[in-house]
C-alpha positions in Angstrom: -0.6 16.8 -43.3 0.9 19.1 -40.3 1.1 18.3 -36.9 -2.2 19.0 -35.2 -4.3 19.0 -37.9 -7.5 16.4 -38.9 -8.6 15.4 -42.1 -12.3 15.9 -42.3 -14.4 15.2 -45.0 -18.4 15.5 -45.7 -20.8 13.0 -45.2 -22.8 12.0 -48.5 -26.0 12.1 -46.3 -25.3 14.8 -44.6 -23.6 17.7 -46.4 -23.7 20.1 -43.6 -21.9 17.4 -41.2 -18.1 17.2 -40.9 -16.7 14.2 -39.7 -12.9 13.5 -38.4 -11.4 10.1 -40.4 -8.7 10.3 -38.2 -8.6 10.1 -33.9 -8.0 13.7 -32.6 -4.9 13.9 -30.8 -6.2 14.6 -27.5 -4.7 11.4 -25.4 -3.0 13.1 -22.4 0.6 12.4 -21.7 2.8 12.5 -18.4 3.9 16.0 -17.6 7.6 17.1 -17.1 6.7 17.5 -13.3 4.7 14.3 -13.3 7.8 12.6 -14.8 10.6 14.4 -12.3 8.0 13.3 -9.1 8.2 9.5 -10.7 12.1 9.7 -10.5 12.0 11.1 -7.2 9.3 8.8 -5.6 10.8 5.8 -7.1 14.0 6.8 -5.1 11.8 6.7 -1.9 11.1 10.2 -0.8 8.4 11.5 0.6 5.6 13.4 -1.0 6.8 16.6 0.8 10.4 15.8 -0.6 9.1 15.4 -4.0 6.8 18.2 -4.1 9.9 20.5 -3.4 11.9 19.0 -5.8 9.3 19.2 -8.5 8.1 22.8 -7.7 4.4 21.8 -7.0 2.6 21.4 -3.8 2.4 18.1 -1.5 -1.2 18.1 -2.1 -0.7 17.7 -5.7 1.8 14.9 -5.5 -0.9 13.3 -3.3 -3.6 13.9 -5.9 -1.2 12.4 -8.6 -0.4 9.3 -6.6 -3.8 8.6 -5.8 -6.6 9.8 -8.3 -4.5 9.9 -11.8 -4.7 6.6 -13.5 -1.8 7.6 -15.9 0.3 8.6 -13.1 -0.4 5.7 -11.0 -0.1 3.1 -14.0 3.6 4.6 -14.8 4.6 4.3 -11.3 3.6 1.0 -10.7 5.1 0.0 -14.2 8.9 1.6 -13.4 8.9 -0.1 -9.8 8.0 -3.3 -11.0 11.1 -2.9 -13.3 13.2 -1.7 -10.6 12.2 -5.0 -8.2 12.9 -7.3 -11.4 16.3 -5.4 -12.0 16.8 -5.8 -8.4 15.9 -9.4 -8.5 18.4 -10.5 -11.4 21.2 -8.7 -9.6 20.8 -10.7 -6.4 20.7 -13.6 -8.7 24.0 -13.0 -10.4 25.4 -12.5 -6.9 23.8 -15.9 -5.2 26.3 -18.1 -6.1 29.3 -15.9 -4.9 27.7 -15.4 -2.1 26.5 -19.0 -1.2 30.3 -20.2 -1.7 31.4 -17.5 1.4 28.7 -19.0 3.6 29.6 -22.4 3.1 33.4 -21.8 4.1 32.1 -20.1 7.4 29.7 -23.1 7.6 32.6 -25.4 7.9 34.7 -23.1 9.8 36.2 -24.3 13.3 34.5 -21.3 15.0 31.3 -22.3 16.2 29.9 -18.7 16.0 30.9 -18.5 12.8 29.4 -21.9 12.1 26.0 -21.2 13.7 25.9 -17.6 12.0 26.6 -19.4 8.5 23.7 -22.1 9.0 21.0 -19.2 10.2 21.7 -17.3 6.9 21.3 -20.6 4.8 18.1 -21.4 6.8 16.5 -17.8 6.4 17.3 -17.5 2.5 16.0 -21.2 2.4 12.7 -19.7 3.4 13.1 -16.1 1.3 13.9 -18.4 -1.8 10.5 -20.4 -1.5 8.9 -16.9 -2.3 9.8 -16.2 -5.9 7.0 -14.0 -6.6 7.4 -10.1 -7.0 5.9 -7.7 -4.4 2.3 -6.9 -6.0 2.7 -3.0 -7.7 -0.8 -3.0 -9.1 -2.2 -2.4 -12.2 0.7 -1.0 -14.6 -2.0 0.6 -17.4 -4.3 3.5 -16.9 -7.2 1.6 -18.1 -6.1 -1.0 -15.3 -6.1 1.6 -12.8 -9.2 3.1 -13.6 -10.5 -0.3 -13.8 -9.6 -0.9 -10.5 -11.1 2.0 -9.1 -14.5 1.1 -10.8 -14.5 -2.4 -9.6 -14.5 -1.1 -6.1 -17.2 1.4 -6.4 -19.5 -1.0 -8.5 -19.0 -3.7 -5.5 -19.9 -1.2 -3.2 -22.7 0.2 -4.9 -24.2 -3.4 -5.5 -23.7 -4.7 -2.3 -25.8 -1.4 -0.8 -28.4 -2.1 -3.6 -28.6 -5.4 -2.6 -29.0 -4.7 1.1 -31.2 -2.0 0.6 -33.8 -4.5 -1.8 -33.3 -7.3 0.2 -32.0 -9.3 -2.6 -28.3 -10.1 -1.2 -27.5 -13.7 -0.7 -26.9 -15.5 2.9 -23.4 -14.7 4.4 -23.6 -17.4 6.4 -21.4 -20.2 5.9 -23.1 -23.2 5.4 -25.4 -21.4 2.9 -25.3 -24.0 -0.1 -26.0 -21.7 -2.7 -23.0 -19.3 -1.5 -20.4 -20.0 -4.1 -22.9 -19.6 -7.2 -24.0 -16.2 -5.6 -20.3 -14.8 -5.2 -20.0 -15.8 -9.1 -23.0 -14.0 -10.4 -22.5 -11.0 -7.7 -18.8 -10.9 -9.5 -20.2 -11.1 -12.7 -22.6 -7.9 -12.0 -19.7 -6.2 -10.4 -17.5 -6.7 -13.5 -20.4 -5.7 -16.1 -21.6 -2.3 -14.0 -17.2 -1.5 -14.3 -16.9 -2.3 -17.8 -19.9 -0.5 -18.6 -18.7 2.7 -17.0 -14.8 2.4 -18.3 -15.3 4.5 -21.4 -16.8 7.2 -19.8 -13.8 7.6 -17.0 -11.5 7.0 -19.8 -12.6 10.0 -21.3 -12.8 11.7 -18.0 -9.5 11.4 -17.4 -8.3 12.5 -20.4 -7.0 9.1 -21.9 -9.3 8.3 -24.9 
């Protein structure tokens, strides 16, 4: 079978109907321009600079960053990898850096000693936060689900308010946690019911 061709067979029950036995190869991939744009964005360049480097409009870069789930997921994934690599490199340098700070801590120079002590205190506080910064969903499906959840949340809140079925927002409401859990389930169900259509519309299914 050559690339792009699909095997088809006749349905015995309906001889005039052709049925694909293979999934059509129509799942969208990142374009060359998008791949190049990712490299420039990861370097911290502005939308305008990226647009000029890639050869597209600034509006296009903005659209990719905010509305293209495939592009957003890949940007998040590469950012996460970059943070992980940078953190591992810092860890490898940590022991040597501490040796240098320790020498200054024991220095006869009060200023050098005080500066070293500050570095240690600051480092202790920073090292307590060991989690990588959140970079968002790293799959196109995750990006789309995040958007669908936000849309479902707004839609259901407005619907409850309109129908006066929303629960009390007062803190003393004894059923608040139960209502919150029920509402979260409704949001998730509504978002999941729209996922397949959204994936198809994005060319990812």
